C-alpha angles and dihedrals in degrees: 000000000000090000091053093048091048090051093051091047091048092051090053094047095051092046088057094040093050090053098048100022091239111175103160118083142183114227112196121199129217099223147338097251115158095020116164091220128085135209087225093063105045091157087079091070107014127062122239090253091052090050091048090054091049091048094048091053094037092240112164124224110243141173093279087067092060114097119249109277108272093215090058091052091048091051091051094046093048094049092092138288093356129144119201109222103181141313134233113214093187092056092032094229142114133216115224138179121218145134091195105117092186091054091050091051090050092049092050089056097056113113091225094054114098098182144346118209133174110235111167146356122249112300112269128219090213116111116214112219099222109039092103097022112150119245106260107244128159118244109272101231091178093061113114110223110213117229121236114260110230092215091071120101089233127055094217100188111184094359095061095096095055091046097042095051086073097034085246090156088069090069093044092048090054092054100265109126097135100281110168094005120120117215125186117209112199115193148116100295140308108235112183099015090119094055110022115112089224089071098042093109094054093043097047091050093046094243095146096082109160134023136174137167107214092185095060099018099237136115096239113097095162093112146034116075123003092218088097092050091054092049092046091051093060087063108027108029115113119181106141112228092015108053137338121185128227095258105020095163098049124114116243138214112193123205132176113211099148123089100204091193093070145008116234135138090252086081088064088055089051088051090053090051090048093051090049091053090046089053094045095053091047106259112172096201140014127211114203119183093177133098144169141212108127126042138196088254105053091208087077095050119129126225125219087255087064090060091086100113094250108065111062129070093235095049091050091050093047092052091048090052088053090048088056090056101263120134105229117200117192136184110246094217140258099251099108095113100039133075094268090059098171139086120286131225135303087027086074093065108118098226101047130091105242114200129209126196132256133157127248089274090058096250114145116244114240091225093057108113120252127238162231112095113241090259091055104260117152104258134214095033094207140343133239137171111300100134110084088351117169129235147129129265097172143355092295130090122304116276135199122251138181127221145082082258086081096039090057099058092039088060094038090058093050091046087053092055093045092051090048088062093049109032089158089072121082128233096266091048091057090050091050092049090052092049094045090052094051129107096250098038093128095046113023118191140193095262106051101007108209089354135234112345120230111215094204091053091045088051090052091047090055092043089056092042092061103036123100127201138185119194117176142145122253112183108302094347136079110217115205119193126172140167120209144138117273145168140176088284096053130072133176121220121199111215128191133193122198123192088259094052121096091206141358116298124210112240104165139016128198115192119202126230136206128004125339109294143141116268143168124239136187140179133179118213114204110221098176094110095051125095120243144267101030139135116241123195122208132186136168116228120208115219110202110181091327091313104127100175095107125087139178119231112297120235131203122207128190109228106204104144117115101234097198119167120207118196121200107210102160138089113240133353115062091203096052110105090210089067093060131076112261086003092276115144114202117243120254089253113043118221114246110277096020121130138201120215117197110206106171121195118253109278092004132112138222115234113200114198 
């Protein structure tokens, strides 16, 4: 029966292949039985940094992490005139190139082969003129271009507007420019990145650490289409006074998965392989300014119903990357003015941050693809500058570009810096902080999603998410203890509100020191002079660079202790009222919170009896 099914499948495949000259195929396997790798020794296939990220986020190693079984690949390769292109361990499949019909029939008959599908013709050297064409928008002459603030640590030049829209300079000014964070950029090539002055800082400091071209299977990505160079520049470029990217101190892994000469689903397979490599070498984030819905062969075209986060190769791979702990940032698409209208995959994946486009005034670009996904997810997740965005495509001056392709890396860089500040948070927690900080957080829509994130607000959200506090009464005192991150730019102000106060009153300030770090704080509020019983409200205000709009959770205590104070002023008998202030002798059993002060006369003595 299996032979018959394989024959029928083969007949169909070759009918299709003969029509469209498809000679690249995806072979999917049923299992990973007999693998030489073990879940107990993940260091054999994951780098120490990848394992550290998994451990920090408590992400378990599972069978999808195991490489594709080598014996399966050998069997496929030895079936005839077959070239192995690359494998995807997460999807348990391999891309091959062949015109050998006998080999294909043999492969389809293997017990460990789940399916064999044609996916693309031979790669072409032709370069279509419009695959990455910019959406045609008129210059927005009403847009107000913000001026660089001299107090910032970076002189942003032409990139200031796209950083400042999100208060991204707040993160940079606090020392978070991406240091120690690894960001994978997956695109169509990066010509010029090894020579362009915009990338001198990253090159000199060896912050391009891993590269691979999954289209041609080589390590050199210094070629092909400059779309990747432009996207990379919005994050990594660093020419003070001219242009500074959103994460100029990050470390970068560059991968080419896009064949700009054609549009076929095999590029989604390449993207999956690129994400797997990014994960394996320890990338924290991935920026993907690519997307799919229509192909050169219409038989592969997706429908809007397919944009449900679970159907396409690229959406499946993006969600798996997120499951491994990576923060995946994806362009939402530029189809807002055409008949497709909606987002494109993998922006539909449910665990990615899809990014729409606005200008530096926060106005949504008409080309930015609409949400939601077909299964009702809010899409895009957020919006960033992609209309008249600035970047580099060569060694010349910065230029302006249009597309969610620019919005995506702009946001990816800022997300990198935010995560640098709060490595204790996981990838989905960073996404939620960005969305909660955005301009439409309370009423997301299908154009900008949750809106334009504010990095200072997102920072405060995470600061509050990881603080702890304990406020309780002890006798005639309120003891406040809290643990939170601080630095020389952050102070905490204890505020109190009594029944007689119109508003909260500051009663104590603790100013941080040094670099951003976790610390413990405490303050004791003396209540002995206050009447009882009363309700007292406390709250801790967070002062971020003189911005005092952020608060920790307020607490109300019920002050009921009689905080009487008895002062012994005499010389002799404890029970003699004349020896006590105001003639008041303390009771035999003191009320909670009461105190006795012994103030003997000079040369006298206190006789306790």
